[in-house]
C-alpha positions in Angstrom: 15.4 197.1 -42.1 17.9 195.3 -44.5 19.8 194.1 -41.1 16.9 192.7 -39.9 16.2 191.0 -43.5 19.7 189.4 -43.9 19.6 188.2 -40.1 16.3 186.3 -41.2 18.3 185.2 -44.9 21.2 183.8 -42.4 18.7 182.0 -40.0 17.0 180.5 -42.6 19.8 179.2 -44.3 21.3 177.6 -41.1 17.9 176.2 -40.4 18.1 174.6 -43.8 20.9 173.0 -43.0 20.0 171.8 -40.0 17.1 170.0 -42.0 19.0 169.0 -44.7 21.5 167.2 -42.1 18.6 165.4 -40.5 16.9 164.3 -44.1 20.5 162.9 -44.4 21.1 161.0 -41.5 22.1 157.8 -40.9 19.4 155.9 -39.1 17.5 155.5 -42.1 14.0 156.0 -43.5 11.3 154.1 -41.8 8.6 155.5 -44.3 10.4 154.5 -47.7 7.4 152.3 -48.9 3.7 152.1 -48.7 2.1 148.7 -46.7 1.7 146.5 -49.3 -1.5 144.0 -49.5 -5.0 144.9 -48.6 -6.4 144.7 -45.0 -6.7 141.0 -43.4 -9.6 139.9 -42.3 -11.0 141.3 -39.0 -9.6 139.0 -35.7 -12.2 139.0 -33.6 -11.6 135.8 -31.9 -10.9 136.8 -28.0 -7.5 134.6 -27.4 -6.3 135.6 -30.5 -6.6 139.3 -29.8 -5.5 138.8 -26.0 -1.8 136.9 -27.4 -1.4 140.3 -29.3 -2.8 142.9 -26.4 -2.5 141.3 -23.4 1.2 139.5 -23.2 1.7 140.0 -19.4 5.2 141.1 -18.2 7.9 138.4 -17.1 11.6 139.2 -16.4 12.1 136.3 -19.3 9.9 137.9 -21.7 12.3 141.1 -21.8 13.6 140.8 -25.0 18.2 141.0 -25.0 20.0 143.8 -26.3 17.5 146.4 -26.0 18.2 149.3 -28.1 14.9 151.7 -26.2 12.8 151.2 -23.9 9.1 152.9 -24.0 7.1 153.8 -20.4 3.3 153.3 -21.5 1.5 151.9 -24.3 -0.9 154.9 -25.5 -0.6 156.1 -29.1 2.4 158.4 -28.5 4.5 155.4 -27.0 3.6 152.5 -29.7 4.1 155.6 -32.8 7.5 156.1 -31.3 8.4 152.5 -30.9 6.7 151.4 -33.8 8.9 153.8 -35.9 12.1 153.1 -34.2 11.6 148.7 -35.0 10.7 150.3 -38.8 14.3 151.2 -38.7 15.4 147.7 -37.2 15.5 149.0 -33.4 14.4 146.3 -30.6 12.4 148.1 -28.5 10.5 147.1 -25.2 7.3 148.9 -24.4 6.0 148.5 -20.9 2.5 149.2 -20.0 1.0 149.4 -16.4 -2.6 148.6 -17.4 -3.8 144.9 -18.3 -3.8 145.8 -22.5 -1.8 147.7 -24.6 -3.5 150.7 -26.0 -4.0 154.1 -23.5 -6.8 155.7 -24.5 -7.2 153.4 -27.6 -8.0 150.1 -25.6 -12.0 149.0 -25.2 -13.4 146.7 -22.3 -16.4 144.6 -22.4 -19.4 144.7 -20.0 -22.4 142.5 -20.2 -21.8 142.0 -23.6 -21.4 145.3 -24.9 -18.0 146.8 -25.6 -17.0 150.6 -25.3 -14.1 152.7 -26.4 -12.3 154.6 -23.8 -11.2 157.3 -25.9 -11.4 156.8 -29.3 -14.6 158.4 -30.2 -13.9 159.8 -34.0 -10.9 160.9 -35.8 -10.8 163.6 -38.5 -8.3 163.6 -41.4 -8.8 159.6 -42.1 -9.5 160.4 -46.2 -7.3 158.5 -48.4 -4.0 160.2 -48.6 -4.1 162.5 -45.7 -1.0 162.9 -44.0 -2.6 161.3 -40.5 -4.2 158.4 -43.0 -0.2 157.6 -44.0 1.6 157.9 -41.3 -1.1 155.7 -39.2 -0.5 153.1 -42.3 2.7 152.9 -41.8 2.5 152.2 -37.8 -0.1 149.8 -38.7 1.1 147.9 -41.6 -1.9 149.5 -43.8 -4.5 147.4 -41.5 -6.8 149.6 -39.8 -10.0 150.0 -42.1 -11.6 153.3 -41.5 -15.6 153.8 -41.6 -16.4 157.4 -42.5 -19.7 158.5 -40.2 -22.6 159.6 -42.4 -23.8 163.3 -42.6 -24.4 165.2 -40.5 -21.8 163.7 -38.3 -21.7 166.3 -35.8 -24.8 168.0 -34.3 -24.5 170.7 -31.5 -27.1 171.8 -29.2 -27.0 174.9 -27.3 -30.1 175.5 -25.1 -32.8 174.8 -27.6 -31.2 175.7 -31.0 -29.2 172.6 -32.5 -26.8 173.2 -35.4 -25.0 170.1 -37.9 -22.2 170.0 -39.3 -21.5 168.6 -43.0 -18.3 166.9 -44.0 -16.8 168.3 -47.4 -14.0 171.4 -48.0 -17.1 172.9 -49.7 -20.2 171.4 -47.7 -18.7 172.3 -44.0 -18.3 175.9 -44.8 -21.4 176.2 -46.7 -23.9 174.2 -44.0 -22.3 177.4 -41.7 -23.8 179.8 -44.3 -26.9 178.1 -44.5 -27.5 178.1 -41.1 -26.0 181.5 -40.2 -26.8 183.4 -43.4 -25.9 186.9 -42.2 -22.1 185.5 -40.9 -20.9 184.5 -44.3 -18.4 187.0 -44.1 -17.3 185.7 -40.5 -17.4 182.0 -41.7 -15.1 182.9 -44.6 -12.3 184.6 -42.8 -12.7 181.8 -40.4 -12.0 179.0 -43.1 -8.9 181.2 -44.5 -7.4 181.3 -41.0 -7.8 177.6 -40.2 -6.4 176.9 -44.0 -3.6 179.2 -42.9 -3.1 177.7 -39.5 -3.1 174.0 -41.2 -0.1 174.9 -44.3 2.0 176.2 -41.2 1.5 174.4 -37.8 4.6 171.8 -38.9 6.1 175.0 -38.0 5.3 174.5 -34.6 7.0 170.8 -34.9 10.1 172.4 -36.5 10.6 174.8 -33.4 10.6 171.5 -31.6 13.2 170.0 -33.6 15.6 172.8 -34.2 18.3 173.0 -31.3 17.7 174.8 -28.3 19.7 177.5 -29.1 18.4 178.5 -32.2 14.7 178.3 -30.9 15.3 180.2 -27.9 16.9 182.7 -30.2 13.9 182.9 -32.5 11.7 183.5 -29.5 13.6 185.6 -27.6 14.1 187.9 -30.2 10.6 188.1 -31.5 11.7 186.6 -35.2 9.5 183.8 -34.4 6.6 186.2 -35.4 8.3 187.2 -38.6 8.2 183.6 -39.8 4.8 182.5 -39.5 1.5 184.3 -38.5 0.6 180.9 -37.0 2.5 181.6 -33.8 0.6 184.9 -33.1 -2.6 182.5 -33.7 -0.8 179.9 -31.2 -0.5 182.8 -28.6 -4.1 184.3 -29.0 -6.9 183.5 -26.4 -9.5 181.6 -29.0 -12.6 184.1 -26.9 -10.7 187.0 -28.4 -10.3 185.6 -31.8 -13.8 184.7 -32.9 -15.0 188.0 -31.0 -13.1 189.8 -33.9 -15.2 187.9 -36.5 -18.3 188.0 -35.5 -20.8 189.3 -32.8 -22.8 186.4 -33.3 -23.0 184.4 -29.9 -23.8 180.9 -31.4 -21.5 181.0 -34.3 -18.7 181.5 -31.7 -19.9 178.7 -29.5 -20.1 176.9 -32.5 -16.5 177.6 -33.3 -15.5 176.4 -30.3 -17.9 173.1 -29.5 -14.9 171.0 -29.7 -14.6 170.8 -26.1 -11.5 169.7 -23.9 -11.8 171.4 -20.9 -10.3 174.8 -21.2 -12.5 177.5 -21.3 -12.7 179.1 -25.0 -11.5 182.3 -23.1 -8.0 180.5 -22.1 -7.4 178.6 -25.0 -5.3 179.1 -27.8 -7.2 179.9 -30.7 -4.6 178.2 -33.3 -5.8 174.8 -31.5 -9.4 175.3 -31.7 -8.9 176.3 -35.1 -6.8 173.3 -36.0 -9.4 171.0 -34.0 -12.1 172.1 -36.3 -10.2 171.9 -39.6 -9.1 168.5 -38.4 -12.9 167.5 -38.8 -14.0 169.6 -42.0 -13.7 166.7 -44.1 -15.6 164.5 -42.0 -14.9 162.2 -39.0 -14.2 158.3 -39.5 -14.0 155.6 -36.7 -11.9 152.5 -37.0 -13.8 149.4 -38.1 -13.6 146.7 -35.4 -13.3 149.2 -32.7 -10.9 151.4 -31.2 -8.6 148.8 -30.0 -7.6 147.6 -33.6 -5.4 150.5 -33.4 -2.9 148.5 -31.2 -3.7 145.5 -32.2 -1.9 146.0 -35.6 1.0 148.3 -34.0 2.0 145.5 -31.7 3.1 143.0 -34.1 5.3 145.8 -36.1 7.3 145.9 -32.9 7.5 142.3 -32.2 9.2 141.6 -36.2 11.6 143.6 -35.1 12.7 141.6 -32.0 10.8 143.9 -29.7 7.9 143.2 -27.2 4.7 145.0 -25.8 3.8 143.6 -22.2 1.1 144.4 -19.8 1.0 144.6 -16.2 4.2 146.0 -16.1 4.2 149.0 -14.1 7.6 151.1 -14.2 8.3 152.4 -10.6 11.3 154.6 -11.5 13.9 155.4 -14.2 17.4 154.2 -13.8 20.1 157.1 -14.2 23.9 156.4 -14.0 26.0 158.5 -11.7 27.0 160.7 -14.7 22.8 161.4 -14.8 22.1 159.7 -18.0 18.8 157.3 -18.4 20.2 154.0 -18.7 16.6 152.3 -18.3 13.6 151.3 -16.0 12.7 149.5 -13.1 9.2 147.5 -13.0 7.6 146.4 -9.6 4.3 144.3 -10.2 3.4 144.5 -6.6 5.1 145.8 -3.0 5.5 142.3 -2.2 7.3 141.9 -6.0 10.7 141.6 -6.7 11.8 144.6 -8.5 13.3 143.7 -12.3 15.8 146.4 -13.7 15.5 146.5 -17.3 18.7 148.4 -19.2 18.1 150.3 -22.8 20.2 153.2 -24.1 17.2 155.2 -24.9 14.5 155.5 -22.3 11.1 156.7 -23.9 8.4 158.1 -21.6 4.9 158.1 -22.6 3.8 158.5 -19.0 3.2 162.2 -19.3 5.8 165.2 -18.1 4.2 165.6 -14.5 4.6 161.5 -14.0 8.2 161.2 -15.9 9.9 164.2 -13.8 7.7 164.5 -11.0 7.7 160.5 -9.8 9.7 158.4 -12.0 13.1 160.3 -11.8 15.3 159.7 -9.1 14.5 162.6 -6.4 18.3 164.3 -6.7 17.0 164.8 -10.6 13.2 166.2 -9.8 15.3 169.4 -8.8 17.5 169.8 -11.9 16.9 172.9 -13.1 15.6 172.3 -16.3 13.1 169.9 -14.9 11.9 172.6 -12.5 11.5 175.1 -15.3 10.0 172.5 -17.8 7.2 171.7 -15.1 6.5 175.4 -14.1 5.5 176.0 -17.7 2.5 174.1 -17.6 -0.6 172.6 -15.5 -2.6 169.7 -15.1 -5.4 169.7 -17.3 -9.2 168.7 -16.2 -10.4 165.5 -15.6 -13.4 163.9 -17.5 -16.3 161.8 -16.0 -18.0 159.2 -18.6 -21.2 157.2 -18.5 -21.0 153.8 -20.3 -24.7 152.5 -21.2 -25.2 149.6 -22.8 -28.5 149.0 -24.9 -30.4 148.3 -27.7 -30.6 150.6 -30.4 -28.7 154.0 -31.2 -28.2 157.3 -32.8 -26.0 160.0 -33.9 -23.1 161.9 -31.7 -24.3 165.0 -30.2 -22.9 167.7 -28.5 -25.1 169.3 -25.7 -24.5 172.9 -24.2 -26.8 174.5 -21.7 -26.2 178.0 -23.7 -24.3 179.3 -25.7 -21.9 181.6 -23.8 -18.9 178.5 -23.2 -16.6 180.9 -21.4 -19.4 181.7 -18.6 -20.7 178.1 -18.3 -16.8 176.9 -17.5 -16.2 179.6 -15.3 -19.7 178.5 -13.2 -18.9 174.7 -13.6 -15.5 175.0 -12.4 -16.2 177.1 -9.5 -18.8 174.5 -8.0 -18.6 173.0 -4.7 -18.6 169.3 -4.8 -22.2 168.8 -3.5 -23.2 171.0 -6.2 -22.4 169.5 -9.2 -24.9 166.7 -10.1 -28.0 169.6 -10.4 -25.0 171.9 -12.2 -23.9 169.6 -14.8 -22.5 171.8 -18.1 -21.4 170.4 -21.4 -22.0 166.6 -22.5 -21.1 164.7 -25.4 -23.2 161.9 -26.4 -21.8 159.3 -29.0 -22.4 155.7 -29.8 -19.7 153.7 -31.0 -21.9 151.0 -32.2 -23.7 153.0 -34.8 -20.2 153.8 -36.1 -18.6 150.7 -36.5 -20.5 148.1 -39.3 -19.0 145.1 -37.6 -20.4 146.1 -34.1 -23.7 143.9 -34.7 -21.2 140.8 -36.2 -19.1 141.1 -33.0 -21.8 141.5 -30.7 -25.1 140.5 -31.5 -28.7 142.4 -30.4 -26.2 144.8 -28.2 -25.6 148.3 -28.6 -24.0 151.0 -26.7 -23.8 154.9 -25.7 -21.0 156.7 -23.7 -21.7 160.3 -22.2 -18.9 162.5 -21.5 -18.1 165.6 -19.5 -15.3 167.3 -17.5 -15.0 166.6 -14.0 -12.5 168.3 -11.4 -10.1 165.8 -9.7 -10.6 167.9 -6.4 -14.3 166.5 -6.4 -13.1 163.3 -5.9 -10.1 163.7 -4.1 -11.6 162.4 -0.6 -11.4 158.9 -2.1 -7.8 159.3 -4.0 -5.8 156.2 -2.9 -8.5 153.8 -2.3 -8.4 150.6 -4.8 -10.6 150.5 -7.4 -14.0 149.2 -7.3 -13.6 149.2 -3.5 -14.3 152.9 -3.0 -16.5 152.5 -0.6 -20.2 153.5 -0.5 -20.3 157.2 -0.5 -18.2 157.3 -3.5 -20.6 154.9 -5.6 -23.3 157.3 -4.5 -21.6 160.6 -5.4 -20.5 159.0 -8.7 -23.7 157.5 -9.6 -25.4 160.6 -8.7 -23.8 162.4 -11.7 -24.4 159.3 -13.8 -27.9 159.2 -13.7 -28.4 163.2 -14.2 -26.0 162.9 -17.3 -28.0 159.4 -18.4 -31.4 161.7 -18.0 -30.4 164.5 -20.1 -29.2 162.3 -22.5 -32.4 160.2 -22.7 -34.6 163.5 -22.8 -32.7 163.9 -26.2 -33.3 160.3 -27.5 -36.6 159.6 -25.7 -37.1 156.5 -28.1 -34.1 154.6 -26.0 -35.8 155.2 -22.7 -37.1 151.8 -22.4 -33.7 149.8 -24.4 -31.4 150.4 -21.2 -29.8 147.6 -19.6 -27.2 148.9 -17.5 -25.2 151.7 -16.9 -21.3 151.9 -15.8 -19.4 155.3 -14.7 -15.8 156.3 -14.8 -14.5 159.4 -12.7 -11.3 161.1 -12.5 -9.9 158.5 -10.5 -10.9 155.6 -13.0 -8.6 157.4 -15.4 -6.3 157.4 -12.5 -6.2 153.8 -12.4 -6.6 152.6 -15.6 -4.6 155.5 -17.5 -2.0 156.7 -14.7 -3.0 160.3 -15.4 -2.1 162.1 -12.4 -5.2 164.1 -11.7 -7.6 162.0 -14.2 -7.1 164.2 -17.2 -7.8 162.4 -20.5 -5.8 164.9 -22.6 -2.6 165.3 -20.6 -1.2 169.0 -19.5 -3.5 172.1 -19.8 -4.2 173.0 -23.2 -4.6 177.0 -22.1 -3.4 179.7 -24.3 0.5 179.7 -22.2 0.8 176.4 -23.1 1.0 177.5 -26.6 3.0 180.3 -26.7 6.2 180.3 -28.3 8.4 179.9 -25.9 6.6 177.1 -24.0 6.2 175.1 -27.7 9.9 175.5 -28.0 10.6 173.9 -24.7 7.9 171.1 -24.8 9.8 169.1 -26.8 10.7 165.0 -27.1 14.4 165.9 -25.5 14.6 166.2 -21.9 17.0 167.9 -19.4 18.0 164.1 -18.6 20.4 162.7 -21.5 19.3 159.7 -23.3 15.2 160.1 -21.7 12.8 161.5 -24.1 9.1 162.1 -23.9 6.5 161.3 -26.5 2.8 161.5 -26.6 0.2 164.1 -26.0 2.3 166.3 -24.1 5.2 166.7 -26.4 2.6 168.1 -29.2 -1.3 168.4 -28.3 -4.6 166.1 -27.3 -6.3 163.7 -29.0 -5.0 160.6 -31.5 -3.3 162.9 -33.9 -1.7 165.0 -31.4 -0.4 162.1 -29.4 0.4 160.4 -32.9 2.3 164.0 -33.6 4.2 163.3 -30.3 5.4 160.3 -31.0 6.4 161.5 -34.6 8.7 164.2 -33.0 10.2 161.8 -30.3 11.2 159.2 -33.1 12.4 162.2 -35.1 14.7 163.4 -32.1 15.9 159.8 -31.3 17.2 159.0 -34.9 17.9 162.6 -35.9 16.0 162.4 -38.5 13.1 165.1 -39.7 10.6 161.8 -40.5 7.8 164.6 -41.7 9.8 165.0 -44.8 9.8 161.1 -45.2 6.2 161.0 -44.8 5.7 164.2 -47.1 8.2 162.1 -49.9 5.8 159.0 -49.3 2.6 161.1 -49.5 3.3 162.4 -52.9 4.6 158.9 -54.0 1.4 157.6 -52.9 -0.7 160.6 -55.0 1.4 160.0 -57.9 0.7 155.9 -58.1 -3.0 156.6 -57.5 -2.6 159.1 -60.3 -1.3 156.4 -62.6 -3.7 153.9 -61.6 -6.6 156.4 -62.6 -5.3 157.0 -65.9 
């Protein structure tokens, strides 16, 4: 017993020493002060926006003497690049699509604007860590619109449940709808509080030296440090089954679906997702593309650039095995452009980075193969974009309350059986969440419907060109889209005569526009294995290839918040500085200043 305690004290001292070293690193604090000045007026003129978001690639636009090059302009890539830019680093971000932003980009169709990835975001209240971080990376120019209550409605067959925002109101609304389950709800709320307070330890595990992380994991000491690690390695279905026998409540605590059945997903991830929206949900005024629109200038001010239509075809590696740059080739007949930088950061995902962009000889590196063996491709998504006149609130619709059985049945379907056996669906109305939408698109509105979809159902048409995949593909895609739309209109019959057009996006669409290998929106599979301590420690920004780093969803977890944390972890690793402590100190400084102003 005493030997164990002494070992823990010694390890704690070592960790504190490493933290102090990183905190006092010479790279400088990128988050020393809060952005000054209020948000400027919304820029709506298309040319002005395109000048920021659609700067096309050419060799002459590559800045000289780069400090880093980033592959991909999703929030993970922009966060890493922006943080480096804030300490004076000259960073080039290369995006294969025709506009920057990744899942934060928007597109217009017949006068309506659609987002492709941001449907709403939690924890955007004033002074939150996530809000402080995003303000830092967008110069404080993002304005967030809080969604009215109830911000979510979940349908389990014929039964409907509503969620309300607020620390106390969230739990009270659940207790009101499940009066016999107050004990279970209180315990879930307690666990969510523990998870939110301790989740930073997952980031620390990704930042401490590998030998220390390996020691903590292999000896089992990691479980003594915090209960969060056991929560991470526990099946969500098993955990909630111990809390309650009410199947509707179990489903409700699993409703934020990301393609992994509750029994296969981590309890910690699901608890954190519910906690993420406990205070409510927010949407960026001006649409999702505002994130990239205000992140790009920060990178440019430090001498960097964000260039689109710039597909990276491979990572350049020196004879000694060190990443030294990338190659861009816009087309098979185009000349290759070599771009050199001492640091290469990839927001292209682990499968693209290790499996496609590294030279063949490095793909067989034991460290690379070991990391790839730890994770699997996530499930793809299918979206329906509907232009209409009129709107409503956000809804999650499930056929029944057994989400594990639903997912097992759905994933096992043959391709031809899919249209008649669709499972869950999420319905959202971007126009209703953004008060500037009517100003920007008078008389227009829109609805987006999302469900999950296996890549295998569309694999027959892989390799065909976007918008030229043939009539069979169009018929199949339309069959799914029409059934999803019909189910949505059954829920919102007042919109039936207001539909003006419909477009759909399959996993192949994500593969084309997002460079997602198998059409996944959320990166690698978020199963319970991925969040075991051993895999958490291994899936870090640092890679087996010197000076090559990963960022984005695959480094931490899914969604805008997860990808942003992936960017912060990447920048922390590159700079050798614990940036979370810098953010925490800034957060406290902002809180004190607000307190003085209110006094």
